[in-house]
C-alpha positions as a Markdown table, in Angstrom:
| # | Residue | x | y | z |
|---|---|---|---|---|
| 1 | Met | 11.5 | 30.0 | 79.5 |
| 2 | Arg | 7.7 | 31.5 | 79.7 |
| 3 | Tyr | 6.9 | 28.7 | 77.4 |
| 4 | Ile | 8.4 | 26.2 | 80.1 |
| 5 | Leu | 6.7 | 27.8 | 82.9 |
| 6 | Leu | 3.4 | 27.7 | 80.9 |
| 7 | Thr | 3.4 | 24.1 | 80.4 |
| 8 | Val | 4.6 | 23.2 | 84.3 |
| 9 | Val | 1.3 | 25.2 | 85.2 |
| 10 | Leu | -1.1 | 23.7 | 82.7 |
| 11 | Ser | 0.0 | 20.1 | 83.7 |
| 12 | Thr | -1.0 | 21.1 | 87.4 |
| 13 | Val | -4.6 | 22.0 | 86.5 |
| 14 | Phe | -5.1 | 18.6 | 84.0 |
| 15 | Ala | -7.8 | 16.8 | 85.0 |
| 16 | Tyr | -10.9 | 14.8 | 83.2 |
| 17 | Glu | -14.1 | 15.1 | 84.7 |
| 18 | Lys | -17.4 | 14.1 | 83.5 |
| 19 | Asp | -20.9 | 14.1 | 84.8 |
| 20 | Met | -24.0 | 12.3 | 83.5 |
| 21 | Thr | -27.9 | 11.7 | 84.0 |
| 22 | Phe | -29.1 | 8.2 | 82.8 |
| 23 | Thr | -32.0 | 5.8 | 83.4 |
| 24 | Val | -31.5 | 2.2 | 84.9 |
| 25 | Gln | -34.3 | 0.1 | 83.9 |
| 26 | Ala | -36.1 | -2.5 | 86.1 |
| 27 | Gly | -34.1 | -5.5 | 86.3 |
| 28 | Lys | -31.5 | -4.2 | 84.4 |
| 29 | Met | -27.8 | -3.3 | 85.4 |
| 30 | Asp | -25.9 | -0.4 | 83.1 |
| 31 | Cys | -22.3 | 0.2 | 83.4 |
| 32 | Phe | -19.2 | 2.6 | 82.0 |
| 33 | Tyr | -15.7 | 2.2 | 81.3 |
| 34 | Gln | -13.0 | 4.6 | 81.8 |
| 35 | Lys | -9.4 | 4.4 | 81.5 |
| 36 | Val | -6.9 | 5.6 | 84.4 |
| 37 | Leu | -3.3 | 5.5 | 84.6 |
| 38 | Ala | -1.5 | 4.2 | 87.4 |
| 39 | Asn | -1.7 | 6.7 | 90.9 |
| 40 | Glu | -4.4 | 8.4 | 89.3 |
| 41 | Ile | -7.1 | 9.5 | 91.3 |
| 42 | Ile | -10.8 | 8.1 | 90.7 |
| 43 | Asp | -13.4 | 10.4 | 92.4 |
| 44 | Ile | -17.2 | 9.3 | 91.9 |
| 45 | Glu | -20.3 | 10.8 | 93.3 |
| 46 | Tyr | -23.7 | 9.5 | 92.5 |
| 47 | Gln | -27.4 | 9.8 | 93.5 |
| 48 | Val | -30.8 | 8.5 | 92.7 |
| 49 | Ile | -33.1 | 11.5 | 91.5 |
| 50 | Asp | -36.1 | 10.3 | 90.1 |
| 51 | Ser | -37.7 | 6.6 | 90.5 |
| 52 | Thr | -40.9 | 5.1 | 88.7 |
| 53 | His | -42.2 | 3.3 | 91.7 |
| 54 | Gly | -40.4 | 2.8 | 95.1 |
| 55 | Glu | -37.7 | 4.0 | 96.8 |
| 56 | Leu | -35.2 | 6.2 | 95.2 |
| 57 | Asp | -32.1 | 3.6 | 95.8 |
| 58 | Ile | -29.4 | 1.5 | 93.4 |
| 59 | Ser | -26.6 | -0.4 | 94.0 |
| 60 | Phe | -23.0 | 0.3 | 92.5 |
| 61 | Gln | -19.8 | -1.5 | 92.3 |
| 62 | Met | -16.7 | -0.3 | 91.0 |
| 63 | Ser | -13.9 | -2.9 | 89.6 |
| 64 | Asp | -10.2 | -2.6 | 88.3 |
| 65 | Pro | -9.1 | -3.7 | 85.1 |
| 66 | Leu | -8.7 | -7.2 | 86.5 |
| 67 | Gly | -12.2 | -7.7 | 87.5 |
| 68 | Arg | -11.7 | -7.3 | 91.2 |
| 69 | Ser | -14.1 | -5.6 | 93.1 |
| 70 | Ile | -13.0 | -2.2 | 94.5 |
| 71 | Val | -16.1 | -0.6 | 96.0 |
| 72 | Ala | -19.6 | -2.1 | 96.5 |
| 73 | Asp | -23.0 | -0.4 | 97.7 |
| 74 | Tyr | -26.5 | -2.2 | 97.7 |
| 75 | Lys | -29.4 | 0.0 | 97.6 |
| 76 | Lys | -28.0 | 3.4 | 98.6 |
| 77 | Pro | -29.8 | 6.6 | 97.5 |
| 78 | Asp | -26.2 | 8.3 | 97.1 |
| 79 | Asn | -22.7 | 7.9 | 97.9 |
| 80 | Ala | -19.1 | 9.6 | 96.9 |
| 81 | His | -16.2 | 7.4 | 96.5 |
| 82 | Arg | -12.2 | 8.5 | 96.3 |
| 83 | His | -9.8 | 5.7 | 94.9 |
| 84 | Thr | -6.3 | 5.7 | 94.2 |
| 85 | Ala | -5.7 | 3.5 | 90.9 |
| 86 | Leu | -2.9 | 1.0 | 91.3 |
| 87 | Gln | -2.5 | -0.5 | 87.9 |
| 88 | Glu | -3.3 | 1.0 | 84.5 |
| 89 | Gly | -6.7 | 0.1 | 82.8 |
| 90 | Asp | -10.0 | 0.3 | 82.2 |
| 91 | Tyr | -12.1 | 0.5 | 85.5 |
| 92 | Arg | -15.8 | -0.5 | 85.3 |
| 93 | Leu | -18.2 | 1.5 | 87.1 |
| 94 | Cys | -21.8 | -0.5 | 87.1 |
| 95 | Phe | -25.0 | 0.9 | 88.4 |
| 96 | Asp | -27.5 | -2.4 | 89.2 |
| 97 | Asn | -31.1 | -2.2 | 89.7 |
| 98 | Thr | -31.6 | -5.8 | 88.9 |
| 99 | Phe | -33.5 | -6.2 | 92.6 |
| 100 | Ser | -36.4 | -3.9 | 90.8 |
| 101 | Thr | -39.0 | -6.1 | 89.0 |
| 102 | Phe | -40.9 | -2.7 | 88.1 |
| 103 | Ser | -39.3 | 0.7 | 89.2 |
| 104 | Glu | -36.7 | 2.0 | 86.8 |
| 105 | Lys | -34.2 | 4.8 | 88.6 |
| 106 | Thr | -32.8 | 8.3 | 87.4 |
| 107 | Val | -29.2 | 8.0 | 88.3 |
| 108 | Phe | -27.0 | 11.3 | 88.3 |
| 109 | Phe | -23.4 | 10.9 | 88.8 |
| 110 | Asp | -20.0 | 13.1 | 88.2 |
| 111 | Leu | -16.5 | 11.2 | 87.8 |
| 112 | Met | -13.2 | 13.1 | 87.9 |
| 113 | Val | -10.1 | 11.5 | 87.3 |
| 114 | Asp | -7.1 | 13.7 | 88.5 |
| 115 | Thr | -3.4 | 12.9 | 89.0 |
| 116 | Glu | -2.2 | 12.5 | 92.4 |
| 117 | Glu | -1.6 | 15.5 | 94.3 |
| 118 | Pro | 2.2 | 14.4 | 95.7 |
| 119 | Glu | 3.5 | 14.1 | 92.4 |
| 120 | Leu | 2.2 | 17.2 | 91.0 |
| 121 | Arg | 3.7 | 19.3 | 93.5 |
| 122 | Glu | 7.2 | 17.8 | 94.1 |
| 123 | Tyr | 9.3 | 20.9 | 93.5 |
| 124 | Asp | 12.6 | 21.7 | 94.7 |
| 125 | Asp | 12.4 | 24.9 | 97.0 |
| 126 | Asp | 15.6 | 26.2 | 95.8 |
| 127 | Lys | 14.0 | 25.5 | 92.0 |
| 128 | Glu | 13.8 | 28.8 | 90.5 |
| 129 | Met | 12.7 | 30.4 | 86.9 |
| 130 | Glu | 14.0 | 33.8 | 85.4 |
| 131 | Leu | 11.4 | 35.9 | 83.4 |
| 132 | Gly | 13.0 | 39.2 | 82.3 |
| 133 | Asn | 12.6 | 42.0 | 80.2 |
| 134 | Ser | 14.6 | 44.7 | 79.1 |
| 135 | Ala | 13.6 | 46.7 | 82.2 |
| 136 | Glu | 14.2 | 44.5 | 85.0 |
| 137 | Thr | 14.4 | 40.7 | 85.9 |
| 138 | Tyr | 12.0 | 38.6 | 88.0 |
| 139 | Met | 13.0 | 35.9 | 90.1 |
| 140 | Met | 9.6 | 33.5 | 90.3 |
| 141 | Arg | 9.4 | 30.6 | 92.1 |
| 142 | Val | 8.0 | 27.3 | 90.3 |
| 143 | Lys | 6.1 | 25.6 | 93.1 |
| 144 | Asp | 4.4 | 28.7 | 94.4 |
| 145 | Ile | 3.0 | 29.5 | 91.2 |
| 146 | Ser | 2.0 | 25.7 | 90.9 |
| 147 | Asp | 0.6 | 25.9 | 94.5 |
| 148 | Ser | -1.3 | 28.6 | 93.6 |
| 149 | Val | -3.2 | 27.7 | 90.5 |
| 150 | Thr | -3.6 | 24.2 | 92.0 |
| 151 | Lys | -5.7 | 25.7 | 94.8 |
| 152 | Leu | -7.2 | 27.9 | 92.3 |
| 153 | Lys | -8.3 | 24.8 | 90.1 |
| 154 | Asp | -9.1 | 22.7 | 93.4 |
| 155 | Asn | -11.4 | 25.6 | 94.8 |
| 156 | Val | -13.1 | 26.0 | 91.4 |
| 157 | Ser | -13.7 | 22.1 | 91.0 |
| 158 | Ala | -15.1 | 22.3 | 94.3 |
| 159 | Ala | -17.4 | 24.6 | 93.6 |
| 160 | Arg | -18.7 | 23.2 | 90.2 |
| 161 | Arg | -19.3 | 19.9 | 91.7 |
| 162 | Leu | -21.2 | 21.6 | 94.6 |
| 163 | Gln | -23.4 | 23.0 | 92.4 |
| 164 | Glu | -23.8 | 20.1 | 90.1 |
| 165 | Leu | -25.1 | 18.1 | 93.3 |
| 166 | Met | -27.1 | 21.1 | 94.7 |
| 167 | Ser | -28.7 | 20.8 | 91.2 |
| 168 | Ala | -29.1 | 16.8 | 91.6 |
| 169 | His | -30.9 | 17.2 | 95.3 |
| 170 | Glu | -33.4 | 19.8 | 93.4 |
| 171 | Ala | -34.4 | 17.5 | 90.8 |
| 172 | Arg | -35.0 | 14.5 | 93.1 |
| 173 | Asp | -37.0 | 16.9 | 95.5 |
| 174 | Arg | -39.1 | 18.2 | 92.6 |
| 175 | Asn | -39.8 | 14.5 | 91.5 |
| 176 | Leu | -40.6 | 13.4 | 95.1 |
| 177 | Ala | -42.7 | 16.5 | 95.3 |
| 178 | Glu | -44.5 | 15.9 | 92.0 |
| 179 | Asp | -45.1 | 12.2 | 92.4 |
| 180 | Met | -46.4 | 12.7 | 96.3 |
| 181 | Cys | -48.8 | 15.6 | 94.5 |
| 182 | Asp | -50.2 | 13.1 | 92.3 |
| 183 | Arg | -50.7 | 10.3 | 94.9 |
| 184 | Val | -52.5 | 13.1 | 96.5 |
| 185 | Leu | -54.7 | 14.3 | 93.7 |
| 186 | Lys | -55.7 | 10.6 | 93.0 |
| 187 | Trp | -56.4 | 9.9 | 96.3 |
| 188 | Ser | -58.7 | 12.4 | 96.5 |
| 189 | Leu | -60.4 | 11.8 | 93.2 |
| 190 | Gly | -60.7 | 8.5 | 94.4 |
| 191 | Gln | -62.7 | 9.7 | 97.7 |
| 192 | Ile | -65.2 | 12.4 | 95.8 |
| 193 | Ile | -65.8 | 9.5 | 93.3 |
| 194 | Leu | -66.8 | 6.9 | 96.0 |
| 195 | Met | -68.5 | 9.8 | 98.4 |
| 196 | Thr | -70.5 | 10.4 | 95.1 |
| 197 | Ile | -71.5 | 7.3 | 94.1 |
| 198 | Val | -72.7 | 6.4 | 97.9 |
| 199 | Gly | -74.4 | 9.5 | 97.9 |
| 200 | Val | -76.4 | 8.4 | 94.9 |
| 201 | Thr | -77.2 | 4.7 | 96.3 |
| 202 | Gln | -78.9 | 6.4 | 99.2 |
């Protein structure tokens, strides 16, 4: 009985999650493929955290196994999408930087594939499991345990993803600050050189 209960509880918390930081070269498009079962939920968040020149933006597209476009973003700094897969297969996630001639973009994204919650929580209210020992017998509802574990999993997952997103925001802000500092330094150096040349020529 205890083995059966453990199996049910573990099945409610199973999910695939992956995060990655990578660079998309100027004029290029990078694509990733993820195997997804029917009725599973695809949850993706992305953010451009650095750019060698120009704006912090990227185009994004998600396509189903038949190649049909599900989501399309054009030149956005960040976004989040949640989609329930209608069919099983390899879903394509593409980050497009073909609109940039010189600027390469550093992109962070977090991908989660999870089972649809209603299916996980379909238990009869009167379905109970008996766990006993020599001292006494305990009656525990599978649904109550499942809901508690699922809620805990959701909270932990949300906290972890928030930490990753805050880390990505911090990296982007740091890159912007360093770029601005570098520009100010170069401009100031240029002004000093110009003033020196003018002073010498006079």
